[in-house]
FIBA-994561 format. One line per field, with one value per atom (N, C-alpha, C): residue number from 1; residue in three letters; x, y, z; atom name. Coordinates in Angstrom, 3 decimals, always signed. Layout:
residues N
k = (NUM|...) $
r = (ala|...) $
east = (X|...) $
north = (Y|...) $
up = (Z|...) $
a = (CA|...) $
***
This chain:
residues 69
k = (1|1|1|2|2|2|3|3|3|4|4|4|5|5|5|6|6|6|7|7|7|8|8|8|9|9|9|10|10|10|11|11|11|12|12|12|13|13|13|14|14|14|15|15|15|16|16|16|17|17|17|18|18|18|19|19|19|20|20|20|21|21|21|22|22|22|23|23|23|24|24|24|25|25|25|26|26|26|27|27|27|28|28|28|29|29|29|30|30|30|31|31|31|32|32|32|33|33|33|34|34|34|35|35|35|36|36|36|37|37|37|38|38|38|39|39|39|40|40|40|41|41|41|42|42|42|43|43|43|44|44|44|45|45|45|46|46|46|47|47|47|48|48|48|49|49|49|50|50|50|51|51|51|52|52|52|53|53|53|54|54|54|55|55|55|56|56|56|57|57|57|58|58|58|59|59|59|60|60|60|61|61|61|62|62|62|63|63|63|64|64|64|65|65|65|66|66|66|67|67|67|68|68|68|69|69|69) $
r = (unk|unk|unk|unk|unk|unk|unk|unk|unk|unk|unk|unk|unk|unk|unk|unk|unk|unk|unk|unk|unk|unk|unk|unk|unk|unk|unk|unk|unk|unk|unk|unk|unk|unk|unk|unk|unk|unk|unk|unk|unk|unk|unk|unk|unk|unk|unk|unk|unk|unk|unk|unk|unk|unk|unk|unk|unk|unk|unk|unk|unk|unk|unk|unk|unk|unk|unk|unk|unk|unk|unk|unk|unk|unk|unk|unk|unk|unk|unk|unk|unk|unk|unk|unk|unk|unk|unk|unk|unk|unk|unk|unk|unk|unk|unk|unk|unk|unk|unk|unk|unk|unk|unk|unk|unk|unk|unk|unk|unk|unk|unk|unk|unk|unk|unk|unk|unk|unk|unk|unk|unk|unk|unk|unk|unk|unk|unk|unk|unk|unk|unk|unk|unk|unk|unk|unk|unk|unk|unk|unk|unk|unk|unk|unk|unk|unk|unk|unk|unk|unk|unk|unk|unk|unk|unk|unk|unk|unk|unk|unk|unk|unk|unk|unk|unk|unk|unk|unk|unk|unk|unk|unk|unk|unk|unk|unk|unk|unk|unk|unk|unk|unk|unk|unk|unk|unk|unk|unk|unk|unk|unk|unk|unk|unk|unk|unk|unk|unk|unk|unk|unk|unk|unk|unk|unk|unk|unk) $
east = (+123.457|+122.402|+123.155|+123.546|+123.681|+122.340|+122.726|+121.360|+120.707|+121.811|+121.467|+120.338|+121.102|+119.935|+118.883|+118.619|+117.476|+116.532|+117.006|+115.775|+115.873|+116.338|+115.636|+114.797|+114.996|+113.762|+112.564|+112.825|+111.583|+111.205|+111.681|+111.408|+110.648|+110.744|+110.036|+108.936|+109.268|+107.540|+106.693|+107.001|+106.160|+105.615|+106.556|+105.895|+105.340|+105.634|+105.095|+105.508|+106.820|+107.329|+108.893|+109.584|+111.133|+111.253|+112.218|+112.433|+113.797|+114.465|+115.860|+115.797|+115.538|+115.737|+116.399|+117.679|+118.898|+118.337|+117.645|+116.760|+115.699|+116.038|+114.776|+113.631|+113.587|+112.488|+111.663|+112.422|+111.821|+111.188|+111.966|+110.976|+110.248|+110.082|+108.582|+107.631|+107.892|+106.942|+106.185|+107.048|+106.717|+105.360|+106.391|+105.400|+104.279|+104.396|+102.945|+102.121|+102.625|+101.220|+100.795|+101.681|+101.213|+101.190|+101.339|+100.520|+100.031|+99.989|+99.515|+99.885|+101.499|+102.660|+103.076|+102.598|+103.032|+104.203|+105.464|+106.878|+106.598|+107.055|+106.906|+108.233|+108.283|+109.341|+110.389|+111.441|+112.477|+113.713|+115.153|+116.211|+116.711|+116.235|+116.842|+115.682|+115.763|+114.941|+115.237|+116.131|+116.364|+115.944|+116.096|+115.483|+113.795|+113.190|+111.967|+111.463|+112.031|+111.831|+112.157|+112.821|+113.083|+112.031|+111.216|+110.094|+109.273|+108.827|+107.644|+108.217|+108.890|+109.009|+108.178|+107.171|+105.884|+104.973|+104.503|+103.505|+103.601|+104.761|+104.479|+105.977|+105.808|+107.194|+108.296|+107.700|+108.429|+109.475|+108.942|+109.530|+110.847|+110.805|+111.749|+112.733|+112.267|+112.928|+114.011|+113.259|+114.054|+114.988|+114.855|+115.864|+116.629|+116.658|+117.678|+118.223|+118.261|+119.128|+119.413|+119.218|+120.079|+121.007|+120.965|+122.021|+123.573|+122.692|+124.015|+124.876|+126.497|+127.000|+127.655) $
north = (+71.358|+70.482|+69.184|+68.538|+67.315|+66.812|+65.195|+64.091|+64.762|+65.026|+65.075|+66.211|+67.022|+68.514|+68.282|+67.487|+67.423|+66.230|+65.491|+64.724|+65.726|+66.624|+67.582|+68.652|+68.846|+69.415|+68.779|+67.474|+66.781|+66.397|+66.162|+65.898|+67.237|+68.580|+69.693|+70.072|+69.600|+69.569|+68.656|+67.448|+66.440|+67.147|+67.620|+68.053|+69.369|+70.259|+71.778|+72.582|+72.216|+73.515|+72.952|+73.823|+73.736|+72.198|+71.663|+71.448|+70.806|+70.078|+69.361|+68.050|+67.253|+65.423|+64.893|+65.369|+65.112|+64.966|+65.786|+65.955|+65.226|+63.985|+62.776|+63.582|+64.670|+65.157|+65.821|+66.655|+67.313|+66.385|+65.028|+64.043|+63.689|+63.159|+62.742|+63.232|+65.145|+65.591|+66.114|+66.290|+66.444|+65.146|+64.010|+62.484|+62.461|+62.987|+62.555|+63.717|+64.966|+66.144|+66.406|+66.151|+66.588|+65.013|+63.806|+62.496|+61.637|+61.745|+61.553|+59.821|+59.784|+58.790|+58.954|+57.284|+57.086|+55.881|+56.237|+55.269|+54.160|+53.089|+51.730|+52.095|+51.946|+52.109|+51.494|+51.821|+51.151|+51.739|+51.543|+51.515|+53.076|+52.875|+54.712|+54.851|+56.012|+56.660|+56.067|+55.256|+55.009|+53.747|+53.185|+51.639|+51.995|+52.653|+53.262|+53.312|+54.173|+54.316|+53.383|+52.561|+51.455|+50.553|+50.398|+49.343|+49.991|+51.250|+51.957|+52.596|+52.377|+52.758|+52.702|+51.812|+51.347|+52.187|+52.664|+53.712|+54.926|+55.588|+56.906|+56.460|+57.778|+58.082|+59.039|+59.856|+60.706|+60.246|+59.115|+58.006|+57.619|+57.049|+56.349|+57.366|+58.396|+59.952|+60.329|+60.563|+61.114|+60.106|+58.673|+57.878|+57.364|+57.650|+58.115|+59.299|+60.229|+61.749|+61.155|+60.869|+60.468|+59.895|+58.631|+57.768|+58.228|+59.210|+59.894|+60.651|+60.852|+61.464|+62.813) $
up = (+63.860|+64.754|+65.173|+66.148|+66.779|+66.916|+66.874|+67.268|+68.299|+69.562|+70.587|+70.598|+70.416|+70.188|+69.584|+68.047|+67.835|+68.682|+69.148|+70.307|+71.221|+71.971|+73.061|+72.164|+70.885|+70.581|+70.417|+70.083|+69.608|+71.069|+72.385|+73.739|+74.051|+73.812|+74.123|+73.483|+71.959|+71.363|+71.659|+72.053|+72.494|+73.861|+74.610|+76.406|+75.832|+74.898|+75.302|+75.972|+76.207|+77.462|+77.447|+77.842|+78.120|+79.445|+79.420|+80.658|+80.323|+81.473|+81.262|+81.206|+79.880|+80.442|+81.204|+81.712|+82.391|+83.858|+83.914|+85.839|+85.687|+86.975|+87.412|+87.478|+88.560|+89.184|+87.908|+87.007|+85.896|+85.117|+84.895|+83.664|+84.477|+85.796|+86.207|+86.278|+86.753|+87.041|+85.285|+84.150|+82.912|+82.730|+82.783|+81.946|+83.040|+84.174|+84.777|+84.871|+84.804|+84.660|+83.116|+82.340|+80.639|+80.078|+80.512|+79.676|+81.079|+82.022|+83.276|+83.106|+82.697|+82.977|+84.621|+84.605|+86.229|+85.980|+86.020|+86.070|+87.302|+86.551|+87.586|+88.601|+89.771|+90.943|+90.462|+90.414|+90.133|+90.492|+91.002|+91.403|+90.637|+89.563|+89.070|+87.937|+87.608|+86.672|+85.163|+85.104|+83.733|+83.399|+84.711|+84.548|+84.738|+85.115|+85.219|+83.663|+82.883|+81.440|+80.696|+81.010|+80.205|+80.352|+81.640|+81.471|+81.110|+80.749|+80.042|+78.584|+77.831|+76.812|+75.838|+76.228|+74.942|+75.262|+76.522|+77.045|+76.227|+75.723|+74.834|+74.239|+72.702|+72.108|+73.188|+73.798|+74.746|+75.709|+75.827|+76.944|+76.567|+75.025|+74.433|+74.149|+73.727|+73.162|+74.759|+75.799|+76.767|+77.392|+77.203|+77.192|+76.753|+75.563|+74.730|+74.411|+74.981|+75.251|+76.453|+77.620|+78.687|+78.590|+77.642|+77.606|+76.499|+75.608|+74.715|+75.498|+75.238|+75.570|+75.269) $
a = (N|CA|C|N|CA|C|N|CA|C|N|CA|C|N|CA|C|N|CA|C|N|CA|C|N|CA|C|N|CA|C|N|CA|C|N|CA|C|N|CA|C|N|CA|C|N|CA|C|N|CA|C|N|CA|C|N|CA|C|N|CA|C|N|CA|C|N|CA|C|N|CA|C|N|CA|C|N|CA|C|N|CA|C|N|CA|C|N|CA|C|N|CA|C|N|CA|C|N|CA|C|N|CA|C|N|CA|C|N|CA|C|N|CA|C|N|CA|C|N|CA|C|N|CA|C|N|CA|C|N|CA|C|N|CA|C|N|CA|C|N|CA|C|N|CA|C|N|CA|C|N|CA|C|N|CA|C|N|CA|C|N|CA|C|N|CA|C|N|CA|C|N|CA|C|N|CA|C|N|CA|C|N|CA|C|N|CA|C|N|CA|C|N|CA|C|N|CA|C|N|CA|C|N|CA|C|N|CA|C|N|CA|C|N|CA|C|N|CA|C|N|CA|C|N|CA|C|N|CA|C|N|CA|C|N|CA|C|N|CA|C) $
***
């Protein structure tokens, strides 16, 4: 299992459902509905996630997943 797959599994465990952390709308919907997290408005979702990484561990995991190749 690759590190990216491991991170994806952790994200889905935190969220309690399967979703694609590479899809902006799905990430925003899960953070809002499951964790009541409203991201700050920035030019990109990654920039918003970077500003909110201390709010909840899932944000850091999603950001890490999105930056892996």
